[in-house]
Residue, then its C-alpha position, 0 to 999 in steps of 0.5 A: m447762645m447763653r451756653g456758647m457765651l458762657a463757655a467762651r467767657v469761662k475758657a478766656v479766663i481759664d486760658v489766661t489765668p495760671h492755675i493748677d488742675l490735678r485730677p485723681d482717678f475719677r473712680k476714687c475721687k471723693a470730691n472737688v476742692l477749689v483752693l484760694h490763696g491769701l494776700k501776697e501768696n501764690i499757689y506754688s509757695r510751700p504751704f499751699h503746695d503742702v495743702i494741694e499735695g495732701l488733698y490730691k493724695a487724699h484722692y480729691h480733684v484740686v483746682a487752684f489758681d493765682f489771683p491778679n498781681h500775685g504769683i506768676n499771674v503778674a503783668d507789671e512787677k511794680k503792681r506785685g501784691l496789689v489788690e486793685g479791685f477785690w471784685r476782680w478776685v471774686d469774679t475770677t474765683s466765680v469763673f473757676a467755680y463755674w468751670i467745675l460745677i457745670s462740668e458734666k463729669w467732675g460736676a457730678k462730684p461734690t464741690y468745696v471751697l477752701g480759702y486761706s486768710l484773704g482767700a477765705l474772705d474771697g470765698v465768703h464774698l463768692l457765696q454771698k454774691k453768687f447765688l448759683v454757686r452757693r447752691g451748687v457748692a456743698g460746703l466752705i472751709q475758711v482758714a484764718p479768715p480776716f473779718s477785721v483789719d484796722h489794727n494792722v496799720s502802722e502807727s504813722a498811718r493810724r493817725w491820719l487814716p480816719y480822716l481819709k476814710p471818707f475820701r478813700k475812693v479818691a485816695k485809692k487813685v492819688i496815693p495807691n502806693y503809700p505804705v500803711a502796714p509793714p511788710r511780711v518778708i519771705t526769703d525762700d519764695p521769689l514769687h512772694d511780695n516782701g514789700p509793705v501793704k499799700f493804701v489801695t490794697a488796705a482800702e480794698v481789704f477794709d471795704a471787703t471785711n466790712e461788707a462780709v460781716a454787714p447785717g444779713k450778709i454773713e447769714r447767707l452762709r446758712d444756705l450751705a450745708q457744711t461750713a468750717i473755720f480753722h483758726g490759730q488762737a494767737d493770731t494777731v492779723a486776723p483776730i480769732k474773736d471776729s471769726f468766731a463771732a461770725f461762726r455764731r451768726i452762721a449757726g444762728g439760734d442752734f448755736d446753743t445745741y453745739l458741742k465742745k470737744r478737745k481733739r487733742n493737746g492745744v486743739k479745741e472744736t466746737h461743732s453742731p450735733d451733726g458735725n456739718r458746721k464746725f470751729v477749730q481753734y489751735d492754741q498758740v498758733t499764729h496767722d501762719i497756721f499751716e506752718g504753726s500747726e502740722g495738724v491743720i491739713p490732716d484735720i482739714i482732710e478729715t473733715l472733708d472725708e466726714w462731709v463728702p458721704r452726707a453731701k447731697a447729689e441733687d445740690v451739686f449740679v448747676d444749670d449753666r443757662l442761668i448763670p449769665v442771667e445771675d451775672i446780669l442780676v448781680f451787676g445790676w445790684w452792684l451798679m445801684s448799691h455803688a450809685l447809692s454809696t456815691l451819693w451818700e459820700t458826696k452828701y457826706h463831703v458837701r456837709y463836711w466842707w459846709r460845716h468847715v466854711r461856716r466855722v471859718f466864717s463865724r470865727e472871722k465875724k467874731 
């Protein structure tokens, strides 16, 4: 029964979500790669087209899809580029991950998650929250992951935004389309949203970044056998210092044994002795890392080529009968944490307004 329910759920999501499924000759196929695009991007934009094409030509089975309100996965044009719920990103990604992992044919190959920018953050949340996916996935590659975003808001929004943080759940309903960050205009991509970042999106991303690096959360990625981060040194959207701090936390006490080398001019690499964990830095490269350095895609493919022979076959297969049980547990945990956070915020609001009322009455008495 569970197997049938899972198959129906996966099929329902796959059928309605625009996606790419490029399958090379199975005998030559090295591994599966689930590619996740960034905010306001889509799987048909040039950098991701180059990534997908490069992986496919290197004999990788590539799966990619458009997140809700992105690319051609848009029901309402007014909502293009919005992130109304980051959990929808993670949930959709988990379905595609399950789709690969429970496949009797392709599930026998190692599976990797490759995410850029907000897609990298989505990959982090996926592997933090979905234990069975974390057990089945061989490795994670993050490209320019954002672990802090406060500095990206505009000067006008920065003045009053701190006062709205305690009330952001209400504000997301009241002023969802208020612009808080400047637009990133791309003229040659008609599916790209060239408008400013809206409040609802900023609030969702803010919560997602804080949750990803919360104590004990980023350390869950130690369960993965292989992890890598590729980042531009001149990235002002997602500062490299935050991703390097996350990398150090993933490495834990073993970081002192890591080796440093200069791959070529302007490219530095910090890696574990066995090469299963690495941090690659590109000097003078901004957040548009694929366009800023032609060597990023070849470096990613080279990393995968190194990893695949070391991937353990027994870590690949996921028993699909356990997935509905995991979803129930994850939902229960989310419900409990959401209730606790709501209670805490209610307590905060009551104390805030009570202090305000007392202050007003004390002034009147004087």
